PDB file of the backbone (N, CA, C, O) and the ligand in Angstrom, with CONECT records:
HET     CU  A 101       1
ATOM      1  N   MET A   1      30.285  22.776  51.619  1.00  0.00           N
ATOM      2  CA  MET A   1      31.094  23.857  51.085  1.00  0.00           C
ATOM      3  C   MET A   1      30.297  24.614  50.028  1.00  0.00           C
ATOM      4  O   MET A   1      29.650  23.970  49.203  1.00  0.00           O
ATOM      5  N   THR A   2      30.306  25.921  50.009  1.00  0.00           N
ATOM      6  CA  THR A   2      29.612  26.744  49.076  1.00  0.00           C
ATOM      7  C   THR A   2      30.603  27.323  48.134  1.00  0.00           C
ATOM      8  O   THR A   2      31.664  27.770  48.570  1.00  0.00           O
ATOM      9  N   ALA A   3      30.319  27.341  46.864  1.00  0.00           N
ATOM     10  CA  ALA A   3      31.150  27.978  45.827  1.00  0.00           C
ATOM     11  C   ALA A   3      30.336  29.110  45.132  1.00  0.00           C
ATOM     12  O   ALA A   3      29.173  28.937  44.768  1.00  0.00           O
ATOM     13  N   GLU A   4      30.989  30.235  44.975  1.00  0.00           N
ATOM     14  CA  GLU A   4      30.370  31.400  44.359  1.00  0.00           C
ATOM     15  C   GLU A   4      31.399  32.090  43.464  1.00  0.00           C
ATOM     16  O   GLU A   4      32.606  32.016  43.697  1.00  0.00           O
ATOM     17  N   THR A   5      30.896  32.745  42.460  1.00  0.00           N
ATOM     18  CA  THR A   5      31.700  33.630  41.684  1.00  0.00           C
ATOM     19  C   THR A   5      31.126  35.051  41.750  1.00  0.00           C
ATOM     20  O   THR A   5      29.986  35.308  41.363  1.00  0.00           O
ATOM     21  N   LEU A   6      31.952  35.944  42.249  1.00  0.00           N
ATOM     22  CA  LEU A   6      31.510  37.343  42.411  1.00  0.00           C
ATOM     23  C   LEU A   6      32.058  38.159  41.293  1.00  0.00           C
ATOM     24  O   LEU A   6      33.164  37.940  40.799  1.00  0.00           O
ATOM     25  N   ASN A   7      31.220  39.144  40.893  1.00  0.00           N
ATOM     26  CA  ASN A   7      31.724  40.128  39.884  1.00  0.00           C
ATOM     27  C   ASN A   7      32.249  41.345  40.701  1.00  0.00           C
ATOM     28  O   ASN A   7      31.528  41.947  41.497  1.00  0.00           O
ATOM     29  N   VAL A   8      33.552  41.674  40.458  1.00  0.00           N
ATOM     30  CA  VAL A   8      34.099  42.730  41.313  1.00  0.00           C
ATOM     31  C   VAL A   8      34.717  43.825  40.393  1.00  0.00           C
ATOM     32  O   VAL A   8      35.529  43.522  39.518  1.00  0.00           O
ATOM     33  N   LYS A   9      34.313  45.105  40.613  1.00  0.00           N
ATOM     34  CA  LYS A   9      34.746  46.162  39.818  1.00  0.00           C
ATOM     35  C   LYS A   9      35.964  46.805  40.495  1.00  0.00           C
ATOM     36  O   LYS A   9      36.076  46.861  41.719  1.00  0.00           O
ATOM     37  N   GLY A  10      36.883  47.295  39.621  1.00  0.00           N
ATOM     38  CA  GLY A  10      37.964  48.081  40.093  1.00  0.00           C
ATOM     39  C   GLY A  10      39.311  47.441  40.240  1.00  0.00           C
ATOM     40  O   GLY A  10      40.294  48.120  40.536  1.00  0.00           O
ATOM     41  N   MET A  11      39.382  46.086  40.030  1.00  0.00           N
ATOM     42  CA  MET A  11      40.603  45.407  40.176  1.00  0.00           C
ATOM     43  C   MET A  11      41.397  45.581  38.892  1.00  0.00           C
ATOM     44  O   MET A  11      40.889  45.315  37.803  1.00  0.00           O
ATOM     45  N   SER A  12      42.657  46.032  39.018  1.00  0.00           N
ATOM     46  CA  SER A  12      43.394  46.363  37.717  1.00  0.00           C
ATOM     47  C   SER A  12      44.753  45.829  37.652  1.00  0.00           C
ATOM     48  O   SER A  12      45.339  45.868  36.570  1.00  0.00           O
ATOM     49  N   CYS A  13      45.361  45.300  38.752  1.00  0.00           N
ATOM     50  CA  CYS A  13      46.707  44.963  38.684  1.00  0.00           C
ATOM     51  C   CYS A  13      46.978  43.821  39.729  1.00  0.00           C
ATOM     52  O   CYS A  13      46.075  43.383  40.442  1.00  0.00           O
ATOM     53  N   GLY A  14      48.200  43.389  39.777  1.00  0.00           N
ATOM     54  CA  GLY A  14      48.597  42.341  40.716  1.00  0.00           C
ATOM     55  C   GLY A  14      48.376  42.727  42.159  1.00  0.00           C
ATOM     56  O   GLY A  14      48.090  41.866  42.992  1.00  0.00           O
ATOM     57  N   HIS A  15      48.504  44.020  42.478  1.00  0.00           N
ATOM     58  CA  HIS A  15      48.290  44.458  43.844  1.00  0.00           C
ATOM     59  C   HIS A  15      46.840  44.206  44.246  1.00  0.00           C
ATOM     60  O   HIS A  15      46.554  43.767  45.360  1.00  0.00           O
ATOM     61  N   CYS A  16      45.907  44.502  43.285  1.00  0.00           N
ATOM     62  CA  CYS A  16      44.513  44.307  43.584  1.00  0.00           C
ATOM     63  C   CYS A  16      44.185  42.841  43.804  1.00  0.00           C
ATOM     64  O   CYS A  16      43.361  42.495  44.651  1.00  0.00           O
ATOM     65  N   VAL A  17      44.846  41.978  43.024  1.00  0.00           N
ATOM     66  CA  VAL A  17      44.640  40.541  43.166  1.00  0.00           C
ATOM     67  C   VAL A  17      45.126  40.104  44.617  1.00  0.00           C
ATOM     68  O   VAL A  17      44.459  39.329  45.303  1.00  0.00           O
ATOM     69  N   GLN A  18      46.230  40.605  45.001  1.00  0.00           N
ATOM     70  CA  GLN A  18      46.750  40.243  46.325  1.00  0.00           C
ATOM     71  C   GLN A  18      45.909  40.798  47.441  1.00  0.00           C
ATOM     72  O   GLN A  18      45.720  40.143  48.466  1.00  0.00           O
ATOM     73  N   ALA A  19      45.401  41.995  47.258  1.00  0.00           N
ATOM     74  CA  ALA A  19      44.574  42.692  48.316  1.00  0.00           C
ATOM     75  C   ALA A  19      43.247  41.830  48.479  1.00  0.00           C
ATOM     76  O   ALA A  19      42.829  41.503  49.590  1.00  0.00           O
ATOM     77  N   VAL A  20      42.651  41.506  47.351  1.00  0.00           N
ATOM     78  CA  VAL A  20      41.360  40.740  47.471  1.00  0.00           C
ATOM     79  C   VAL A  20      41.610  39.277  47.922  1.00  0.00           C
ATOM     80  O   VAL A  20      40.911  38.772  48.800  1.00  0.00           O
ATOM     81  N   GLU A  21      42.600  38.611  47.320  1.00  0.00           N
ATOM     82  CA  GLU A  21      42.820  37.248  47.740  1.00  0.00           C
ATOM     83  C   GLU A  21      43.316  37.191  49.173  1.00  0.00           C
ATOM     84  O   GLU A  21      43.009  36.257  49.913  1.00  0.00           O
ATOM     85  N   GLY A  22      44.094  38.210  49.560  1.00  0.00           N
ATOM     86  CA  GLY A  22      44.594  38.207  50.977  1.00  0.00           C
ATOM     87  C   GLY A  22      43.473  38.465  52.014  1.00  0.00           C
ATOM     88  O   GLY A  22      43.432  37.800  53.049  1.00  0.00           O
ATOM     89  N   SER A  23      42.550  39.442  51.734  1.00  0.00           N
ATOM     90  CA  SER A  23      41.535  39.730  52.649  1.00  0.00           C
ATOM     91  C   SER A  23      40.408  38.693  52.724  1.00  0.00           C
ATOM     92  O   SER A  23      39.890  38.381  53.796  1.00  0.00           O
ATOM     93  N   VAL A  24      40.054  38.177  51.559  1.00  0.00           N
ATOM     94  CA  VAL A  24      38.973  37.140  51.550  1.00  0.00           C
ATOM     95  C   VAL A  24      39.608  35.808  52.095  1.00  0.00           C
ATOM     96  O   VAL A  24      38.996  35.099  52.893  1.00  0.00           O
ATOM     97  N   GLY A  25      40.806  35.513  51.649  1.00  0.00           N
ATOM     98  CA  GLY A  25      41.457  34.221  52.087  1.00  0.00           C
ATOM     99  C   GLY A  25      41.688  34.228  53.576  1.00  0.00           C
ATOM    100  O   GLY A  25      41.823  33.166  54.184  1.00  0.00           O
ATOM    101  N   GLY A  26      41.739  35.463  54.212  1.00  0.00           N
ATOM    102  CA  GLY A  26      42.044  35.555  55.617  1.00  0.00           C
ATOM    103  C   GLY A  26      40.761  35.436  56.518  1.00  0.00           C
ATOM    104  O   GLY A  26      40.816  35.397  57.748  1.00  0.00           O
ATOM    105  N   LEU A  27      39.585  35.381  55.772  1.00  0.00           N
ATOM    106  CA  LEU A  27      38.338  35.158  56.627  1.00  0.00           C
ATOM    107  C   LEU A  27      38.222  33.734  57.053  1.00  0.00           C
ATOM    108  O   LEU A  27      38.501  32.823  56.273  1.00  0.00           O
ATOM    109  N   ARG A  28      37.806  33.517  58.305  1.00  0.00           N
ATOM    110  CA  ARG A  28      37.592  32.170  58.820  1.00  0.00           C
ATOM    111  C   ARG A  28      36.461  31.558  57.963  1.00  0.00           C
ATOM    112  O   ARG A  28      35.441  32.184  57.674  1.00  0.00           O
ATOM    113  N   GLY A  29      36.715  30.291  57.578  1.00  0.00           N
ATOM    114  CA  GLY A  29      35.683  29.601  56.868  1.00  0.00           C
ATOM    115  C   GLY A  29      35.931  29.535  55.331  1.00  0.00           C
ATOM    116  O   GLY A  29      35.368  28.699  54.624  1.00  0.00           O
ATOM    117  N   VAL A  30      36.781  30.439  54.865  1.00  0.00           N
ATOM    118  CA  VAL A  30      37.096  30.515  53.443  1.00  0.00           C
ATOM    119  C   VAL A  30      38.203  29.532  53.147  1.00  0.00           C
ATOM    120  O   VAL A  30      39.299  29.632  53.698  1.00  0.00           O
ATOM    121  N   SER A  31      37.914  28.566  52.263  1.00  0.00           N
ATOM    122  CA  SER A  31      38.929  27.510  51.971  1.00  0.00           C
ATOM    123  C   SER A  31      39.733  27.799  50.638  1.00  0.00           C
ATOM    124  O   SER A  31      40.836  27.290  50.439  1.00  0.00           O
ATOM    125  N   ASN A  32      39.116  28.645  49.741  1.00  0.00           N
ATOM    126  CA  ASN A  32      39.733  28.855  48.516  1.00  0.00           C
ATOM    127  C   ASN A  32      39.266  30.232  47.963  1.00  0.00           C
ATOM    128  O   ASN A  32      38.082  30.565  48.025  1.00  0.00           O
ATOM    129  N   VAL A  33      40.168  30.972  47.456  1.00  0.00           N
ATOM    130  CA  VAL A  33      39.791  32.233  46.692  1.00  0.00           C
ATOM    131  C   VAL A  33      40.767  32.416  45.567  1.00  0.00           C
ATOM    132  O   VAL A  33      41.985  32.276  45.680  1.00  0.00           O
ATOM    133  N   LYS A  34      40.084  32.762  44.404  1.00  0.00           N
ATOM    134  CA  LYS A  34      40.921  32.956  43.150  1.00  0.00           C
ATOM    135  C   LYS A  34      40.386  34.120  42.400  1.00  0.00           C
ATOM    136  O   LYS A  34      39.218  34.132  42.012  1.00  0.00           O
ATOM    137  N   VAL A  35      41.220  35.110  42.182  1.00  0.00           N
ATOM    138  CA  VAL A  35      40.840  36.269  41.412  1.00  0.00           C
ATOM    139  C   VAL A  35      41.186  36.068  39.920  1.00  0.00           C
ATOM    140  O   VAL A  35      42.312  35.698  39.585  1.00  0.00           O
ATOM    141  N   HIS A  36      40.215  36.314  39.042  1.00  0.00           N
ATOM    142  CA  HIS A  36      40.426  36.320  37.578  1.00  0.00           C
ATOM    143  C   HIS A  36      40.397  37.834  37.197  1.00  0.00           C
ATOM    144  O   HIS A  36      39.351  38.449  36.990  1.00  0.00           O
ATOM    145  N   LEU A  37      41.563  38.337  37.129  1.00  0.00           N
ATOM    146  CA  LEU A  37      41.721  39.828  36.890  1.00  0.00           C
ATOM    147  C   LEU A  37      41.136  40.192  35.521  1.00  0.00           C
ATOM    148  O   LEU A  37      40.393  41.168  35.410  1.00  0.00           O
ATOM    149  N   ASP A  38      41.452  39.447  34.514  1.00  0.00           N
ATOM    150  CA  ASP A  38      41.029  39.854  33.150  1.00  0.00           C
ATOM    151  C   ASP A  38      39.405  39.796  33.016  1.00  0.00           C
ATOM    152  O   ASP A  38      38.816  40.511  32.205  1.00  0.00           O
ATOM    153  N   GLN A  39      38.772  38.939  33.829  1.00  0.00           N
ATOM    154  CA  GLN A  39      37.356  38.911  33.730  1.00  0.00           C
ATOM    155  C   GLN A  39      36.635  39.715  34.860  1.00  0.00           C
ATOM    156  O   GLN A  39      35.415  39.879  34.835  1.00  0.00           O
ATOM    157  N   GLY A  40      37.431  40.209  35.847  1.00  0.00           N
ATOM    158  CA  GLY A  40      36.761  40.958  36.923  1.00  0.00           C
ATOM    159  C   GLY A  40      36.003  40.036  37.818  1.00  0.00           C
ATOM    160  O   GLY A  40      35.040  40.471  38.450  1.00  0.00           O
ATOM    161  N   LYS A  41      36.385  38.770  37.914  1.00  0.00           N
ATOM    162  CA  LYS A  41      35.626  37.846  38.725  1.00  0.00           C
ATOM    163  C   LYS A  41      36.485  37.232  39.901  1.00  0.00           C
ATOM    164  O   LYS A  41      37.710  37.136  39.835  1.00  0.00           O
ATOM    165  N   VAL A  42      35.767  36.845  40.929  1.00  0.00           N
ATOM    166  CA  VAL A  42      36.414  36.268  42.027  1.00  0.00           C
ATOM    167  C   VAL A  42      35.701  34.963  42.400  1.00  0.00           C
ATOM    168  O   VAL A  42      34.520  34.974  42.749  1.00  0.00           O
ATOM    169  N   ASP A  43      36.431  33.829  42.325  1.00  0.00           N
ATOM    170  CA  ASP A  43      35.826  32.552  42.775  1.00  0.00           C
ATOM    171  C   ASP A  43      36.187  32.380  44.213  1.00  0.00           C
ATOM    172  O   ASP A  43      37.329  32.588  44.621  1.00  0.00           O
ATOM    173  N   VAL A  44      35.188  31.993  44.985  1.00  0.00           N
ATOM    174  CA  VAL A  44      35.416  31.777  46.367  1.00  0.00           C
ATOM    175  C   VAL A  44      34.676  30.523  46.884  1.00  0.00           C
ATOM    176  O   VAL A  44      33.525  30.285  46.515  1.00  0.00           O
ATOM    177  N   GLU A  45      35.316  29.759  47.703  1.00  0.00           N
ATOM    178  CA  GLU A  45      34.734  28.551  48.294  1.00  0.00           C
ATOM    179  C   GLU A  45      34.775  28.830  49.794  1.00  0.00           C
ATOM    180  O   GLU A  45      35.784  29.299  50.320  1.00  0.00           O
ATOM    181  N   TYR A  46      33.678  28.541  50.470  1.00  0.00           N
ATOM    182  CA  TYR A  46      33.572  28.825  51.872  1.00  0.00           C
ATOM    183  C   TYR A  46      32.534  27.942  52.548  1.00  0.00           C
ATOM    184  O   TYR A  46      31.659  27.352  51.914  1.00  0.00           O
ATOM    185  N   ASP A  47      32.679  27.881  53.898  1.00  0.00           N
ATOM    186  CA  ASP A  47      31.747  27.157  54.732  1.00  0.00           C
ATOM    187  C   ASP A  47      30.663  28.066  55.245  1.00  0.00           C
ATOM    188  O   ASP A  47      30.940  28.972  56.030  1.00  0.00           O
ATOM    189  N   LYS A  48      29.444  27.850  54.826  1.00  0.00           N
ATOM    190  CA  LYS A  48      28.403  28.817  55.183  1.00  0.00           C
ATOM    191  C   LYS A  48      28.093  28.782  56.648  1.00  0.00           C
ATOM    192  O   LYS A  48      27.449  29.708  57.141  1.00  0.00           O
ATOM    193  N   GLU A  49      28.498  27.801  57.362  1.00  0.00           N
ATOM    194  CA  GLU A  49      28.311  27.735  58.827  1.00  0.00           C
ATOM    195  C   GLU A  49      29.248  28.689  59.517  1.00  0.00           C
ATOM    196  O   GLU A  49      29.031  29.048  60.674  1.00  0.00           O
ATOM    197  N   VAL A  50      30.275  29.101  58.835  1.00  0.00           N
ATOM    198  CA  VAL A  50      31.297  29.921  59.484  1.00  0.00           C
ATOM    199  C   VAL A  50      31.344  31.362  58.999  1.00  0.00           C
ATOM    200  O   VAL A  50      31.556  32.281  59.790  1.00  0.00           O
ATOM    201  N   THR A  51      31.143  31.564  57.674  1.00  0.00           N
ATOM    202  CA  THR A  51      31.163  32.903  57.128  1.00  0.00           C
ATOM    203  C   THR A  51      30.041  33.017  56.136  1.00  0.00           C
ATOM    204  O   THR A  51      29.459  32.002  55.752  1.00  0.00           O
ATOM    205  N   SER A  52      29.710  34.235  55.700  1.00  0.00           N
ATOM    206  CA  SER A  52      28.524  34.485  54.891  1.00  0.00           C
ATOM    207  C   SER A  52      28.926  35.209  53.642  1.00  0.00           C
ATOM    208  O   SER A  52      30.000  35.809  53.591  1.00  0.00           O
ATOM    209  N   HIS A  53      28.080  35.167  52.617  1.00  0.00           N
ATOM    210  CA  HIS A  53      28.254  36.029  51.429  1.00  0.00           C
ATOM    211  C   HIS A  53      28.474  37.473  51.780  1.00  0.00           C
ATOM    212  O   HIS A  53      29.287  38.160  51.162  1.00  0.00           O
ATOM    213  N   GLU A  54      27.724  37.947  52.808  1.00  0.00           N
ATOM    214  CA  GLU A  54      27.808  39.357  53.136  1.00  0.00           C
ATOM    215  C   GLU A  54      29.250  39.657  53.744  1.00  0.00           C
ATOM    216  O   GLU A  54      29.838  40.707  53.485  1.00  0.00           O
ATOM    217  N   ASP A  55      29.768  38.699  54.543  1.00  0.00           N
ATOM    218  CA  ASP A  55      31.141  38.886  55.136  1.00  0.00           C
ATOM    219  C   ASP A  55      32.135  39.022  54.015  1.00  0.00           C
ATOM    220  O   ASP A  55      33.030  39.864  54.088  1.00  0.00           O
ATOM    221  N   ILE A  56      32.006  38.227  52.988  1.00  0.00           N
ATOM    222  CA  ILE A  56      32.907  38.183  51.822  1.00  0.00           C
ATOM    223  C   ILE A  56      32.896  39.490  51.112  1.00  0.00           C
ATOM    224  O   ILE A  56      33.920  40.110  50.829  1.00  0.00           O
ATOM    225  N   VAL A  57      31.613  39.900  50.823  1.00  0.00           N
ATOM    226  CA  VAL A  57      31.373  41.224  50.060  1.00  0.00           C
ATOM    227  C   VAL A  57      32.048  42.341  50.916  1.00  0.00           C
ATOM    228  O   VAL A  57      32.780  43.177  50.386  1.00  0.00           O
ATOM    229  N   GLU A  58      31.784  42.331  52.245  1.00  0.00           N
ATOM    230  CA  GLU A  58      32.343  43.388  53.044  1.00  0.00           C
ATOM    231  C   GLU A  58      33.867  43.401  53.076  1.00  0.00           C
ATOM    232  O   GLU A  58      34.475  44.471  53.114  1.00  0.00           O
ATOM    233  N   ALA A  59      34.493  42.218  53.060  1.00  0.00           N
ATOM    234  CA  ALA A  59      35.952  42.120  53.045  1.00  0.00           C
ATOM    235  C   ALA A  59      36.493  42.784  51.709  1.00  0.00           C
ATOM    236  O   ALA A  59      37.480  43.519  51.716  1.00  0.00           O
ATOM    237  N   ILE A  60      35.827  42.494  50.641  1.00  0.00           N
ATOM    238  CA  ILE A  60      36.301  43.073  49.370  1.00  0.00           C
ATOM    239  C   ILE A  60      36.015  44.552  49.338  1.00  0.00           C
ATOM    240  O   ILE A  60      36.848  45.320  48.856  1.00  0.00           O
ATOM    241  N   ASP A  61      34.896  44.974  49.823  1.00  0.00           N
ATOM    242  CA  ASP A  61      34.552  46.367  49.912  1.00  0.00           C
ATOM    243  C   ASP A  61      35.576  47.137  50.762  1.00  0.00           C
ATOM    244  O   ASP A  61      35.933  48.265  50.424  1.00  0.00           O
ATOM    245  N   ASP A  62      36.043  46.540  51.850  1.00  0.00           N
ATOM    246  CA  ASP A  62      36.941  47.170  52.761  1.00  0.00           C
ATOM    247  C   ASP A  62      38.294  47.375  52.020  1.00  0.00           C
ATOM    248  O   ASP A  62      39.057  48.251  52.428  1.00  0.00           O
ATOM    249  N   GLN A  63      38.610  46.639  50.995  1.00  0.00           N
ATOM    250  CA  GLN A  63      39.840  46.814  50.245  1.00  0.00           C
ATOM    251  C   GLN A  63      39.646  47.858  49.166  1.00  0.00           C
ATOM    252  O   GLN A  63      40.596  48.173  48.449  1.00  0.00           O
ATOM    253  N   GLY A  64      38.462  48.399  49.027  1.00  0.00           N
ATOM    254  CA  GLY A  64      38.256  49.466  48.053  1.00  0.00           C
ATOM    255  C   GLY A  64      37.614  49.035  46.718  1.00  0.00           C
ATOM    256  O   GLY A  64      37.626  49.809  45.761  1.00  0.00           O
ATOM    257  N   TYR A  65      37.053  47.810  46.639  1.00  0.00           N
ATOM    258  CA  TYR A  65      36.520  47.345  45.386  1.00  0.00           C
ATOM    259  C   TYR A  65      35.004  47.152  45.562  1.00  0.00           C
ATOM    260  O   TYR A  65      34.500  46.970  46.670  1.00  0.00           O
ATOM    261  N   ASP A  66      34.315  47.199  44.439  1.00  0.00           N
ATOM    262  CA  ASP A  66      32.799  47.071  44.447  1.00  0.00           C
ATOM    263  C   ASP A  66      32.380  45.688  43.928  1.00  0.00           C
ATOM    264  O   ASP A  66      32.747  45.234  42.845  1.00  0.00           O
ATOM    265  N   VAL A  67      31.602  45.082  44.772  1.00  0.00           N
ATOM    266  CA  VAL A  67      30.971  43.775  44.319  1.00  0.00           C
ATOM    267  C   VAL A  67      29.618  44.119  43.705  1.00  0.00           C
ATOM    268  O   VAL A  67      28.767  44.754  44.327  1.00  0.00           O
ATOM    269  N   GLU A  68      29.449  43.668  42.438  1.00  0.00           N
ATOM    270  CA  GLU A  68      28.192  43.870  41.724  1.00  0.00           C
ATOM    271  C   GLU A  68      27.246  42.813  42.189  1.00  0.00           C
ATOM    272  O   GLU A  68      27.516  41.629  41.993  1.00  0.00           O
ATOM    273  N   GLU A  69      26.153  43.180  42.792  1.00  0.00           N
ATOM    274  CA  GLU A  69      25.194  42.152  43.246  1.00  0.00           C
ATOM    275  C   GLU A  69      24.083  41.925  42.194  1.00  0.00           C
ATOM    276  O   GLU A  69      23.194  41.101  42.404  1.00  0.00           O
TER     277      GLU A  69
HETATM  278 CU    CU A 101      45.802  47.019  41.441  1.00  0.00          CU2+
END
């Protein structure tokens, strides 16, 4: 299992939390996702055999938020 913390810009309210947690949490291979709204951070745990960092970044981007690489 891989654990990462991503810095995500643009999340401002509970709707944003649900959008990010819902989209990332819906990816195959993601076992845990937690948004820290006050810090602009997203903790994610996933199986590298099933999904990738790029897939997660894309899922967040699709919701309209920017991941700072
Ligand atoms: Cu919001």
